[in-house]
Rosetta silent file (secondary structure, phi, psi, omega in degrees, C-alpha in Angstrom):
SEQUENCE: MSVTAVVKNCGSLLEGPYWDLPSQTFYFVDITGNTVHRYKPANGSHEQVNVGENVGTVIKTKSGKILVASKCRFAYLDWSTGALTTVAKVDKDLPNNRFNDGKCDAKGRFWAGTMGPESSPAVVLPKQGSLFCLHPDKSVTKHAQDVDISNGIAWSLDNKIMYYIDTLTRMIEAFDFNLETGETSNRRPAVKIPDEEGFPDGMCIDTEGMLWLACFSKARVNRYNPITGEKLKTIMFPATNITSCCFGGPNLDELYVTSSREGISDEIVKNEQPLAGSIFKVTGLGVTGFASREFNDL
SCORE:     score description
SCORE:     0.000 S_00000001
   1 L     0.000  137.798  179.880    0.001    0.000    0.000 S_00000001
   2 E  -135.950  148.712  178.019    1.310    3.474   -0.845 S_00000001
   3 E  -117.147  124.968 -177.632    0.245    7.067   -0.127 S_00000001
   4 E  -130.882  136.850  171.852    1.136    9.734   -2.689 S_00000001
   5 E   -80.857  117.555 -175.075    0.382   13.458   -2.834 S_00000001
   6 E  -102.982  -26.684  171.830   -1.093   13.958   -6.313 S_00000001
   7 E  -130.704  106.951 -169.644   -2.190   17.616   -6.111 S_00000001
   8 L   -91.562  137.156  169.439    0.097   19.470   -3.734 S_00000001
   9 L    48.428   51.671 -172.756   -0.713   22.541   -1.619 S_00000001
  10 L  -103.238    5.070  178.909   -3.811   23.416   -3.627 S_00000001
  11 L   178.058 -177.351 -176.669   -5.978   24.953   -0.912 S_00000001
  12 L  -100.189  -51.275 -179.470   -6.738   25.630    2.710 S_00000001
  13 E  -127.944   84.426 -176.897   -9.776   23.484    3.614 S_00000001
  14 E   -81.553  135.735 -175.007  -10.129   20.757    0.989 S_00000001
  15 E  -156.439 -173.040  170.867  -13.322   18.692    1.132 S_00000001
  16 E    58.692   43.715 -178.245  -16.149   17.204   -0.928 S_00000001
  17 E   -64.656  137.716 -177.005  -14.243   14.531   -2.919 S_00000001
  18 E  -146.038  122.127  178.574  -16.182   13.278   -5.944 S_00000001
  19 E  -101.063  114.804  177.938  -15.036   10.761   -8.556 S_00000001
  20 E   -90.466  103.686 -173.501  -16.714   11.227  -11.936 S_00000001
  21 L   -63.222  -46.227 -176.978  -16.407    7.801  -13.527 S_00000001
  22 L   -57.893  -39.755 -177.000  -17.346    8.677  -17.148 S_00000001
  23 L   -99.454   -0.896 -177.439  -14.670   11.379  -17.466 S_00000001
  24 L    51.724   49.713 -177.448  -12.179    9.849  -14.999 S_00000001
  25 E  -123.631  138.037  178.398  -12.068   13.198  -13.208 S_00000001
  26 E  -102.929  118.871  176.424  -11.666   13.932   -9.504 S_00000001
  27 E  -102.412  149.082  172.910  -13.629   16.929   -8.223 S_00000001
  28 E  -160.282  172.316 -179.396  -13.190   18.558   -4.816 S_00000001
  29 E  -125.263  157.221  165.242  -13.681   21.919   -3.103 S_00000001
  30 E  -112.221  103.453 -170.635  -11.680   24.345   -1.012 S_00000001
  31 L   -58.547  -55.130 -176.317  -14.376   25.525    1.390 S_00000001
  32 L   -79.890  -16.547  174.213  -12.701   28.645    2.742 S_00000001
  33 L   -85.055   -3.796  176.459  -10.951   29.326   -0.552 S_00000001
  34 L    60.356   31.479 -174.148  -14.385   29.523   -2.238 S_00000001
  35 E  -126.566  148.160  170.954  -13.173   27.292   -5.070 S_00000001
  36 E  -109.377  135.847 -175.462  -14.219   24.145   -6.916 S_00000001
  37 E  -121.104  153.766  168.747  -11.386   22.029   -8.366 S_00000001
  38 E  -140.836  139.990 -174.899  -11.066   19.246  -10.888 S_00000001
  39 E  -132.528  130.669  178.009   -8.084   16.989  -11.455 S_00000001
  40 E  -108.934  106.017 -178.340   -7.526   14.487  -14.250 S_00000001
  41 L   -58.831  -29.805 -174.690   -5.045   11.802  -13.185 S_00000001
  42 L   -61.323  -36.722 -179.594   -4.497   10.636  -16.776 S_00000001
  43 L  -123.583    1.537  176.850   -2.686   13.832  -17.754 S_00000001
  44 L    77.113    8.096 -178.343   -2.155   15.548  -14.396 S_00000001
  45 E   -70.308  142.110 -179.852   -4.258   18.588  -15.321 S_00000001
  46 E  -137.588  120.375  179.597   -5.637   20.619  -12.405 S_00000001
  47 E  -124.765  156.931  176.216   -8.162   23.422  -12.830 S_00000001
  48 E  -147.815  155.945  177.968  -10.132   25.519  -10.363 S_00000001
  49 E  -137.995  136.904  179.463  -12.883   28.127  -10.412 S_00000001
  50 E   -88.137  129.705 -177.728  -13.804   30.676   -7.735 S_00000001
  51 L  -104.510   -2.287  172.396  -17.520   30.743   -6.883 S_00000001
  52 L    83.493    3.820  177.669  -17.394   33.765   -4.587 S_00000001
  53 L  -159.921  163.063  178.434  -18.627   32.054   -1.417 S_00000001
  54 L   -55.772  132.929 -178.900  -17.896   29.097    0.842 S_00000001
  55 E  -125.891  122.833 -170.823  -18.648   25.878   -1.036 S_00000001
  56 E   -88.268  -33.113 -179.248  -19.150   22.676    0.943 S_00000001
  57 E  -164.037  162.471 -176.758  -19.336   19.960   -1.690 S_00000001
  58 E  -138.324  142.166  176.146  -19.648   19.349   -5.429 S_00000001
  59 E  -141.260  166.595  170.496  -21.348   16.679   -7.549 S_00000001
  60 E   -98.631  163.957  178.268  -22.217   16.030  -11.183 S_00000001
  61 E  -118.506  162.531 -178.639  -25.762   15.642  -12.500 S_00000001
  62 L   -64.958  -23.515  177.527  -27.276   13.191  -14.954 S_00000001
  63 L   -83.668   -1.913  177.840  -27.759   16.064  -17.406 S_00000001
  64 L    94.666    5.325  179.428  -24.013   16.761  -17.293 S_00000001
  65 L   -86.065  170.474  173.479  -24.139   19.860  -15.095 S_00000001
  66 E  -108.663  129.518 -178.194  -22.143   20.645  -11.959 S_00000001
  67 E  -122.234  133.918 -179.884  -24.162   21.096   -8.771 S_00000001
  68 E  -123.079  156.262  164.778  -22.788   22.459   -5.505 S_00000001
  69 E  -104.558  105.619 -166.537  -23.946   22.901   -1.932 S_00000001
  70 E  -129.198  127.732 -174.441  -22.612   26.401   -1.423 S_00000001
  71 L    51.780 -112.006  178.565  -23.083   28.694    1.587 S_00000001
  72 L  -121.064   39.974  179.278  -26.813   28.072    2.313 S_00000001
  73 E  -149.475  151.525  164.347  -28.012   27.032   -1.123 S_00000001
  74 E   -88.631  134.144 -175.458  -27.968   24.279   -3.681 S_00000001
  75 E  -151.489  145.482  170.370  -26.822   25.814   -6.962 S_00000001
  76 E   -77.630  141.970  179.149  -25.702   24.937  -10.468 S_00000001
  77 E  -108.659  127.731  169.674  -22.151   26.037  -11.287 S_00000001
  78 L   -89.510  107.393 -174.014  -21.120   27.500  -14.630 S_00000001
  79 L   -62.144  -32.634 -174.544  -17.506   26.335  -14.806 S_00000001
  80 L   -71.557  -25.724 -176.735  -16.515   28.918  -17.415 S_00000001
  81 L  -119.798  -18.803 -173.372  -17.542   31.918  -15.287 S_00000001
  82 L    82.422    1.618 -178.246  -17.871   30.667  -11.700 S_00000001
  83 L   -71.569  141.836  177.868  -21.464   31.903  -11.668 S_00000001
  84 E  -110.108  136.402  174.905  -23.952   30.098   -9.444 S_00000001
  85 E  -114.343  113.700 -173.426  -27.635   29.637  -10.274 S_00000001
  86 E   -64.248  132.396  173.853  -29.686   28.930   -7.168 S_00000001
  87 E   -99.549  -44.035  178.828  -31.789   25.760   -7.170 S_00000001
  88 E  -160.660  148.079  178.754  -33.004   25.928   -3.549 S_00000001
  89 E  -109.742  151.442  176.969  -32.136   27.789   -0.358 S_00000001
  90 L  -133.869  169.648  175.645  -31.898   26.457    3.220 S_00000001
  91 L    47.381   45.596 -175.519  -31.330   27.912    6.709 S_00000001
  92 L   -63.367  -24.912  179.433  -32.850   31.216    5.617 S_00000001
  93 L   -93.440    5.246  179.996  -33.040   32.388    9.243 S_00000001
  94 L  -130.506   71.696 -171.897  -29.372   31.471    9.885 S_00000001
  95 L   -65.868  -15.278  178.906  -27.401   33.540    7.368 S_00000001
  96 L   -91.373   -1.583  174.836  -24.038   32.756    8.980 S_00000001
  97 L   -72.253  166.094  171.124  -24.445   29.019    8.451 S_00000001
  98 E  -150.347  154.559  172.589  -22.818   27.160    5.582 S_00000001
  99 E   -68.550  150.517  175.908  -23.055   23.806    3.882 S_00000001
 100 E  -119.461  -91.305 -172.364  -20.345   21.294    4.691 S_00000001
 101 E  -108.988  163.808  176.583  -20.393   17.737    3.305 S_00000001
 102 E   178.696  166.757  174.791  -22.820   15.806    1.105 S_00000001
 103 E  -167.001  175.037 -176.880  -23.435   13.244   -1.628 S_00000001
 104 E   -98.522  147.496  174.387  -26.166   11.552   -3.668 S_00000001
 105 L   -88.390 -177.965 -173.346  -28.118    8.413   -2.853 S_00000001
 106 L   -69.356  -13.615  176.304  -28.921    5.609   -5.294 S_00000001
 107 L   -98.227    3.156  176.907  -32.061    7.396   -6.522 S_00000001
 108 L    83.563   21.275  170.794  -30.154   10.569   -7.333 S_00000001
 109 L   -84.275  147.483 -178.370  -31.216   12.696   -4.364 S_00000001
 110 E  -104.976  113.344  179.369  -28.576   15.145   -3.114 S_00000001
 111 E  -101.683  130.377  177.672  -28.000   14.999    0.654 S_00000001
 112 E  -154.969  149.672 -175.982  -25.971   17.753    2.323 S_00000001
 113 E  -123.507  158.497 -178.254  -25.775   19.264    5.785 S_00000001
 114 E  -110.093  172.163  177.247  -25.055   22.642    7.294 S_00000001
 115 E  -150.673  159.488  178.267  -23.151   23.954   10.296 S_00000001
 116 L   -80.878  179.497 -179.666  -22.939   27.181   12.260 S_00000001
 117 L   -58.402  141.083 -175.900  -20.058   29.689   12.247 S_00000001
 118 E  -113.863  120.221 -179.587  -16.663   28.149   13.072 S_00000001
 119 E   -82.824  -27.453  173.794  -14.153   30.162   15.129 S_00000001
 120 E  -160.315  166.683 -176.813  -11.388   27.576   14.629 S_00000001
 121 L   -51.930  125.079  178.903  -11.309   23.978   13.345 S_00000001
 122 L    68.786   12.467  173.392  -13.967   21.898   15.172 S_00000001
 123 E  -116.021  106.199 -167.003  -14.965   24.902   17.338 S_00000001
 124 E  -135.829  151.705  171.911  -18.403   25.903   16.124 S_00000001
 125 L   -61.835  118.586 -167.073  -21.547   27.693   17.304 S_00000001
 126 L   -72.546  152.470  168.644  -23.431   24.618   18.554 S_00000001
 127 L    59.007   29.938 -179.065  -26.643   23.044   17.299 S_00000001
 128 L   -98.066  -13.494 -172.369  -27.084   25.434   14.360 S_00000001
 129 E   -96.629  168.895  177.226  -26.905   22.901   11.525 S_00000001
 130 E  -147.202  162.502  173.754  -29.295   20.504    9.825 S_00000001
 131 E  -104.346  126.500 -177.107  -29.201   17.679    7.279 S_00000001
 132 E  -118.296  157.106  174.411  -31.119   18.408    4.075 S_00000001
 133 E  -128.329  123.306  172.785  -32.148   16.408    1.030 S_00000001
 134 E   -94.205  117.490 -177.414  -32.614   17.982   -2.409 S_00000001
 135 L   -86.678  161.762  179.689  -35.035   15.823   -4.377 S_00000001
 136 L   -56.321  -27.522  177.782  -35.048   15.472   -8.176 S_00000001
 137 L   -83.119    7.549  177.540  -38.097   17.768   -8.343 S_00000001
 138 L    76.108    6.907  171.971  -35.949   20.426   -6.571 S_00000001
 139 L   -77.261  157.229 -177.921  -37.962   20.267   -3.343 S_00000001
 140 E  -125.296  134.194  173.658  -35.992   20.130   -0.073 S_00000001
 141 E  -120.978  151.362  179.266  -36.694   18.113    3.063 S_00000001
 142 E  -104.646  133.732 -174.298  -34.986   18.311    6.463 S_00000001
 143 E  -121.227  -12.384  174.302  -33.922   15.053    8.123 S_00000001
 144 E  -155.318  148.229  177.150  -31.871   16.065   11.157 S_00000001
 145 E  -142.359 -179.835 -173.562  -31.488   19.283   13.081 S_00000001
 146 E    56.744   38.191 -178.929  -29.606   20.647   16.099 S_00000001
 147 E   -91.761  141.339  176.120  -26.459   19.439   14.338 S_00000001
 148 L   -82.541  -65.038  178.581  -23.021   20.820   15.246 S_00000001
 149 E  -132.478   99.892  178.970  -20.952   19.915   12.157 S_00000001
 150 E   -67.643  132.078 -173.184  -22.830   17.945    9.520 S_00000001
 151 E  -141.135 -134.913 -166.065  -20.380   15.635    7.816 S_00000001
 152 E   -55.445  147.758  177.427  -19.911   12.262    6.132 S_00000001
 153 E  -136.258  140.777  173.865  -22.761   10.292    4.552 S_00000001
 154 E  -156.178  160.131  179.122  -22.818    6.752    3.120 S_00000001
 155 E  -121.943  144.593  177.334  -25.380    4.044    2.427 S_00000001
 156 L   -63.390  164.193 -174.713  -25.249    0.328    3.134 S_00000001
 157 L   -61.904  -30.390  178.650  -24.959   -2.020    0.179 S_00000001
 158 L   -92.579    3.423  178.604  -28.686   -2.828    0.315 S_00000001
 159 L    61.475   23.475  178.387  -29.584    0.872    0.756 S_00000001
 160 L   -96.805  -10.478  178.554  -31.554    0.103    3.915 S_00000001
 161 E  -129.768  133.819  169.842  -29.214    2.047    6.216 S_00000001
 162 E  -108.088  122.848  176.467  -27.887    5.574    5.843 S_00000001
 163 E   -91.795  142.830 -171.711  -24.728    6.272    7.832 S_00000001
 164 E  -149.305  146.624 -179.709  -24.210    9.847    8.991 S_00000001
 165 E  -123.002  125.375  161.754  -21.712   11.892   10.962 S_00000001
 166 E  -107.974  105.099 -162.190  -22.268   14.906   13.201 S_00000001
 167 H   -49.775  -45.363 -171.525  -18.575   15.409   13.940 S_00000001
 168 H   -74.182   -8.771  172.615  -18.654   16.570   17.546 S_00000001
 169 H   -76.163  -14.509 -175.435  -20.650   13.521   18.668 S_00000001
 170 L    54.187   41.257  178.429  -17.527   11.460   17.777 S_00000001
 171 E  -139.867  152.614  158.182  -19.806    8.813   16.283 S_00000001
 172 E   -95.775  123.220  179.994  -20.902    7.343   13.020 S_00000001
 173 E  -103.215  166.523  179.110  -24.668    7.115   13.358 S_00000001
 174 E  -129.698  142.079  169.474  -27.182    5.044   11.408 S_00000001
 175 E  -118.240  144.993  162.115  -30.692    5.729   10.150 S_00000001
 176 E   -67.384  138.401 -172.004  -33.140    3.249    8.732 S_00000001
 177 E  -129.576  130.630  175.468  -33.485    4.402    5.126 S_00000001
 178 E  -101.727  105.164 -174.749  -36.329    4.031    2.630 S_00000001
 179 L   -62.471  -35.907 -176.037  -34.717    4.240   -0.791 S_00000001
 180 L   -69.197  -38.185 -175.471  -37.993    4.713   -2.633 S_00000001
 181 L  -104.460  -19.198 -175.157  -39.208    7.687   -0.586 S_00000001
 182 L    79.714   12.822 -179.473  -35.987    9.049    0.895 S_00000001
 183 E   -80.292  144.669  176.539  -37.423    8.841    4.403 S_00000001
 184 E  -119.532  150.679  179.570  -35.130    8.327    7.404 S_00000001
 185 E  -159.545  170.107  172.944  -36.011    6.941   10.836 S_00000001
 186 E    55.548   54.946  178.511  -34.627    5.223   13.932 S_00000001
 187 E   -66.625  133.764 -173.891  -31.454    7.306   14.354 S_00000001
 188 E  -157.768  159.499  175.724  -28.923    5.404   16.471 S_00000001
 189 E   -68.785  144.011  174.696  -25.180    5.011   17.178 S_00000001
 190 E  -119.599  -51.621 -179.927  -23.240    2.686   14.874 S_00000001
 191 E  -133.855  126.054  174.885  -19.509    3.282   15.528 S_00000001
 192 E   -91.863  129.581 -178.271  -18.005    5.192   18.445 S_00000001
 193 L  -101.039  113.385  179.749  -14.759    6.982   17.561 S_00000001
 194 L   -61.706  152.953 -178.779  -12.318    7.187   20.507 S_00000001
 195 H   -55.159  -36.842 -176.402  -10.726   10.563   21.205 S_00000001
 196 H   -70.985   -9.428  176.843   -7.300    9.231   20.225 S_00000001
 197 H   -94.920   -3.147  177.036   -8.614    8.516   16.694 S_00000001
 198 L    92.657 -172.043  178.973   -9.563   12.168   16.095 S_00000001
 199 E   -88.925  129.115  177.075  -12.780   13.810   14.944 S_00000001
 200 E   -66.904  129.744 -174.822  -14.885   11.807   12.460 S_00000001
 201 E  -120.325 -122.731  179.609  -15.107   13.786    9.211 S_00000001
 202 E   -80.307  161.981 -179.550  -15.982   12.600    5.702 S_00000001
 203 E  -154.597  167.452  173.521  -16.415    8.945    4.738 S_00000001
 204 E  -147.136  174.263 -177.150  -17.236    6.471    1.984 S_00000001
 205 E  -125.427  145.734  179.287  -18.142    2.776    1.747 S_00000001
 206 E  -100.230  178.706 -174.642  -16.443   -0.078   -0.104 S_00000001
 207 L   -73.715   -6.561  173.776  -17.921   -3.053   -1.958 S_00000001
 208 L   -96.164    1.429  178.611  -17.583   -5.198    1.163 S_00000001
 209 L    83.462   14.298  179.509  -19.814   -2.791    3.111 S_00000001
 210 L   -95.830  146.170 -177.540  -17.001   -1.382    5.232 S_00000001
 211 E   -94.771  137.105  174.349  -16.718    2.362    5.970 S_00000001
 212 E  -108.100  117.775 -170.481  -13.591    4.425    5.289 S_00000001
 213 E  -116.120  124.800  171.763  -13.481    7.370    7.675 S_00000001
 214 E   -76.698  128.774 -176.184  -11.293   10.482    7.496 S_00000001
 215 E  -109.924   98.633 -177.782  -10.108   11.288   11.032 S_00000001
 216 E   -66.302  136.650  177.208   -9.534   15.023   11.420 S_00000001
 217 L    84.556   -4.751 -177.972   -6.647   16.068   13.720 S_00000001
 218 L  -127.817   15.708  167.746   -5.041   12.597   13.790 S_00000001
 219 L    60.001   35.307 -174.340   -3.522   12.218   10.285 S_00000001
 220 E  -148.619  159.593  164.144   -5.395    9.061    9.368 S_00000001
 221 E  -118.798  128.414  178.035   -8.154    7.268    7.515 S_00000001
 222 E  -109.450  146.045  172.341   -9.638    4.296    9.357 S_00000001
 223 E  -103.610  128.479 -177.109  -11.646    1.413    7.940 S_00000001
 224 E  -124.717  147.899  166.289  -14.542    0.276   10.145 S_00000001
 225 L   -87.247  111.533 -174.855  -17.101   -2.510   10.171 S_00000001
 226 L   -72.955  -13.397  178.470  -20.309   -0.515   10.767 S_00000001
 227 L   -82.222  -42.513 -177.928  -22.189   -3.559   12.039 S_00000001
 228 L   -98.756  -18.027 -175.643  -19.729   -4.527   14.788 S_00000001
 229 L    81.436    3.386 -176.547  -17.988   -1.157   15.250 S_00000001
 230 L   -74.289  137.400  171.762  -14.589   -2.839   14.834 S_00000001
 231 E   -83.460  127.642 -173.722  -11.663   -0.883   13.404 S_00000001
 232 E  -104.876  -28.040 -175.076  -10.106   -2.942   10.603 S_00000001
 233 E  -159.689  150.426  172.199   -7.310   -0.782    9.187 S_00000001
 234 E  -129.651  132.013  174.102   -5.507    2.535    9.656 S_00000001
 235 E  -115.547  125.650 -178.275   -3.752    4.507    6.917 S_00000001
 236 E   -97.067  149.967 -177.096   -1.473    7.328    8.074 S_00000001
 237 L  -129.858  156.468  179.024   -0.827   10.559    6.149 S_00000001
 238 L   -84.897   38.233  177.933    1.817   13.313    6.271 S_00000001
 239 L  -152.685  133.781 -174.370   -0.854   15.871    7.230 S_00000001
 240 L   -67.712  -45.676 -169.458   -2.707   16.158   10.531 S_00000001
 241 E   -97.057   88.833  177.212   -6.086   17.321    9.288 S_00000001
 242 E   -90.235  129.858 -167.408   -7.547   14.659    6.999 S_00000001
 243 E  -110.712  -35.107 -178.232  -11.043   15.679    5.920 S_00000001
 244 E  -167.288  175.166 -177.829  -12.675   13.176    3.550 S_00000001
 245 E  -158.686  155.183  171.864  -12.172   10.366    1.046 S_00000001
 246 E  -153.674  159.027  177.451  -13.736    8.623   -1.931 S_00000001
 247 E   -83.722  147.150  178.978  -12.880    5.757   -4.238 S_00000001
 248 E  -157.023 -165.229 -176.380  -11.628    6.470   -7.743 S_00000001
 249 L    89.594  162.462 -178.912   -9.398    5.305  -10.560 S_00000001
 250 L   -57.073  -31.528 -178.092  -10.356    3.251  -13.623 S_00000001
 251 L  -108.007    8.293  179.875  -11.013    0.199  -11.423 S_00000001
 252 L    55.327   36.306  179.625  -12.318    2.096   -8.368 S_00000001
 253 L  -116.155   14.470  176.834   -9.504    0.587   -6.300 S_00000001
 254 E  -114.448  145.676  178.847   -7.768    3.863   -5.382 S_00000001
 255 E  -109.529  117.929  175.744   -8.692    6.076   -2.433 S_00000001
 256 E   -93.974  132.172 -169.501   -8.570    9.834   -2.999 S_00000001
 257 E  -129.515  131.048  178.744   -8.147   11.758    0.236 S_00000001
 258 E   -99.481  156.884 -179.389   -8.576   15.474    0.996 S_00000001
 259 E  -143.873  171.832 -176.853   -6.796   17.437    3.715 S_00000001
 260 E  -134.289  149.382  170.578   -6.735   20.852    5.371 S_00000001
 261 L  -112.782    8.713  177.064   -4.138   23.311    6.607 S_00000001
 262 L   -59.437  134.878  176.658   -6.730   25.364    8.541 S_00000001
 263 L    78.763    2.615  178.743   -5.587   26.054   12.088 S_00000001
 264 L  -106.610  128.477 -176.395   -1.987   24.992   11.393 S_00000001
 265 L   -65.812  154.537  177.782    0.634   27.706   11.723 S_00000001
 266 H   -58.095  -35.427 -179.508    2.798   28.671    8.756 S_00000001
 267 H   -64.987  -44.133  179.563    5.837   27.527   10.724 S_00000001
 268 H   -67.283  -41.446  176.757    4.445   24.045   11.296 S_00000001
 269 H   -57.960  -46.677 -177.116    3.364   23.776    7.673 S_00000001
 270 H   -64.993  -44.730 -171.146    6.826   24.773    6.513 S_00000001
 271 H   -94.922  -25.974 -172.730    8.842   22.618    8.894 S_00000001
 272 L  -123.497  -33.284 -174.977    6.596   19.648    9.709 S_00000001
 273 L  -132.800   63.261 -177.722    3.620   19.391    7.341 S_00000001
 274 L   -64.541  -13.575 -179.715    4.558   20.780    3.935 S_00000001
 275 L  -102.910    8.355  174.131    1.797   18.701    2.327 S_00000001
 276 L   -61.158  136.382 -175.816   -1.077   20.009    4.480 S_00000001
 277 L    80.782   30.965  178.514   -3.800   21.187    2.111 S_00000001
 278 L  -119.307  167.145  172.573   -2.953   18.583   -0.541 S_00000001
 279 E  -102.176  130.917  179.745   -4.804   15.757   -2.274 S_00000001
 280 E  -112.698  151.991  173.223   -3.508   12.244   -1.596 S_00000001
 281 E  -124.624  131.423  178.681   -4.036    8.982   -3.445 S_00000001
 282 E  -109.896  128.045  177.633   -3.795    5.587   -1.739 S_00000001
 283 E  -120.771  166.275  179.330   -3.126    2.485   -3.841 S_00000001
 284 L    74.897   30.574 -177.030   -2.750   -1.204   -3.006 S_00000001
 285 L   -74.116  -30.052 -177.088   -5.805   -1.278   -0.732 S_00000001
 286 L    83.313    4.332  176.863   -6.970   -4.729   -1.763 S_00000001
 287 L  -138.582  164.536  175.710  -10.595   -3.579   -1.978 S_00000001
 288 L  -120.615  163.345  178.418  -12.731   -1.587   -4.385 S_00000001
 289 E  -127.265 -152.209 -176.691  -15.397    1.045   -3.856 S_00000001
 290 L  -122.370  147.053  171.389  -18.071    2.855   -5.806 S_00000001
 291 L   -67.245  153.615  177.728  -18.019    5.796   -8.184 S_00000001
 292 L   -65.904  145.243 -177.710  -19.736    8.909   -6.873 S_00000001
 293 L   -89.724  153.531 -179.463  -23.430    9.125   -7.762 S_00000001
 294 L   -95.500  154.447  172.592  -25.046   11.831   -9.853 S_00000001
 295 E   -76.325  135.218 -176.195  -27.997   14.063   -9.031 S_00000001
 296 L   -87.572   86.871 -179.887  -31.063   12.994  -10.994 S_00000001
 297 L  -105.437   19.336  178.147  -32.076   16.190  -12.798 S_00000001
 298 L   -94.602    0.000    0.000  -33.459   14.487  -15.902 S_00000001
């Protein structure tokens, strides 16, 4: 197994990893840099566009568009100009909130959650966030509230469980999930993350049904069995603040990992963590995952 920095020092708070299988392109965002990025491993090209506001995550749509959860709105992105066209707004009474993480379910709904103002990494105005779902008809439903930092989402292989992270609970939680309706119920703990493993951040699931969790502040991605709560593997990185991960590559056997340099002094970055705020790729995992899903706007 090897860990390689493939896009170095490209932002401050990198998040929202998305692997577009048809184009073999890796998308991600720099939340505080207000930018959406795309990287093509085949030729090493790296492009970015400034959207003018904090952007929490990015996905593609079945019609070929780019859709973001940006500040407190879902919006289409015009890559050539950086212009955003609002699809739906959330948290209208909480203008200082922002979207954080999100992804699409197997029916093409876009799930993303918000959080309150953050004074420093993982220090946030409490209970200001919620988890939202943007449906294909552009309606929005709320599925969790009083959230501190809405974060990783994944679904079990049979789509009967939705896994979800509110970072400061230090847990991966589970909901019963109705794929046909998008309804959630029976919220409960699934995996408890010990303090020494860091703050649970973004995550993804592999074809064996195991969760890969980015552990913020502890330089690692852990693999967990969500049924038993057992930790199965740890991958270490040369950056403290690991934020999220997704599977990619032609065979979906590579793990793309985002990181942050937020809250790390320039001196520490220079002398100890020169790759903080980079994109990493892990190979030789021995497992495969899934391509990121598209929003169903057709």
